C-alpha positions as CSV (number, residue, x, y, z in Angstrom):
1,X,84.5,138.4,127.1
2,X,85.2,136.9,123.7
3,X,85.9,133.1,123.5
4,X,89.0,132.1,121.6
5,X,88.3,130.0,118.6
6,X,91.2,127.6,117.6
7,X,91.2,125.9,114.4
8,X,92.8,122.6,115.5
9,X,93.5,121.3,112.0
10,X,95.5,124.4,111.1
11,X,97.3,124.1,114.5
12,X,98.2,120.4,113.8
13,X,99.4,121.4,110.4
14,X,101.8,124.0,111.8
15,X,103.0,121.6,114.4
16,X,103.9,118.8,112.0
17,X,105.3,121.0,109.4
18,X,108.8,120.8,110.8
19,X,108.9,117.3,112.2
20,X,111.5,114.8,110.9
21,X,110.1,111.9,108.8
22,X,110.4,109.5,111.8
23,X,108.4,111.8,114.1
24,X,105.8,112.4,111.3
25,X,105.4,108.5,111.1
26,X,104.8,108.4,114.7
27,X,102.1,111.1,114.3
28,X,100.6,109.2,111.5
29,X,100.6,106.0,113.6
30,X,99.0,107.8,116.5
31,X,96.2,109.2,114.2
32,X,95.7,105.7,112.9
33,X,95.3,104.5,116.5
34,X,92.8,107.2,117.4
35,X,90.7,106.5,114.2
36,X,90.6,102.8,115.0
37,X,90.6,102.8,118.8
38,X,87.0,101.2,119.0
39,X,88.1,98.4,116.7
40,X,91.3,97.9,118.6
41,X,89.4,97.5,121.9
42,X,87.5,94.6,120.5
43,X,90.5,92.7,119.5
44,X,91.9,90.0,122.0
45,X,95.0,91.5,123.3
46,X,96.8,88.2,122.9
47,X,96.0,88.6,119.1
48,X,97.3,92.2,118.6
49,X,100.6,90.8,117.1
50,X,98.7,90.0,114.0
51,X,98.1,93.7,113.3
52,X,101.6,94.7,113.6
53,X,103.4,96.0,110.4
54,X,105.9,93.1,110.8
55,X,103.3,90.4,110.8
56,X,101.2,92.0,108.0
57,X,104.4,92.0,105.9
58,X,104.8,88.3,106.6
59,X,101.1,87.7,105.7
60,X,101.5,89.5,102.5
61,X,104.5,87.4,101.5
62,X,102.5,84.3,102.5
63,X,99.7,85.4,100.3
64,X,102.2,86.0,97.3
65,X,103.6,82.5,97.7
66,X,100.0,81.0,97.7
67,X,99.2,83.0,94.5
68,X,102.5,82.0,92.7
69,X,101.9,78.3,93.6
70,X,104.9,78.2,96.1
71,X,103.1,76.2,98.6
72,X,102.7,72.5,98.7
73,X,99.2,72.1,99.9
74,X,96.6,74.0,102.0
75,X,95.6,72.4,105.2
76,X,92.2,72.9,107.0
77,X,92.2,73.1,110.7
78,X,90.8,69.5,110.7
79,X,93.7,68.4,108.4
80,X,96.4,69.3,110.8
81,X,97.1,65.6,111.6
82,X,97.9,65.2,107.8
83,X,99.9,68.3,107.9
84,X,102.2,66.9,110.6
85,X,102.3,63.5,109.1
86,X,103.4,65.1,105.7
87,X,106.2,67.0,107.6
88,X,107.3,63.9,109.2
89,X,107.4,62.0,105.8
90,X,109.4,64.8,104.3
91,X,112.0,64.8,106.9
92,X,112.2,60.9,106.7
93,X,112.8,61.2,103.1
94,X,115.4,63.7,103.4
95,X,117.2,61.8,106.2
96,X,117.3,58.5,104.0
97,X,119.3,60.4,101.2
């Protein structure tokens, strides 16, 4: 008995050829998941939001703001008290007007 040899890559290409754009995007996202499954398993599930397209878009905008100088000051983790004090001062200044 001969074994049936399947070329999986060709089969996948045939399957996706007639997909809608949205379905093709889902296939691409699934492929990405498969490729990065090991890395994803190492990420704390409570931090997965960071890797969502929406969050990454917000990160990109924040980086653009930083490069363009549209931030007032960068705060370190140890400088958070100053950060909140600066926010409070800003609110006090606005409320005095």
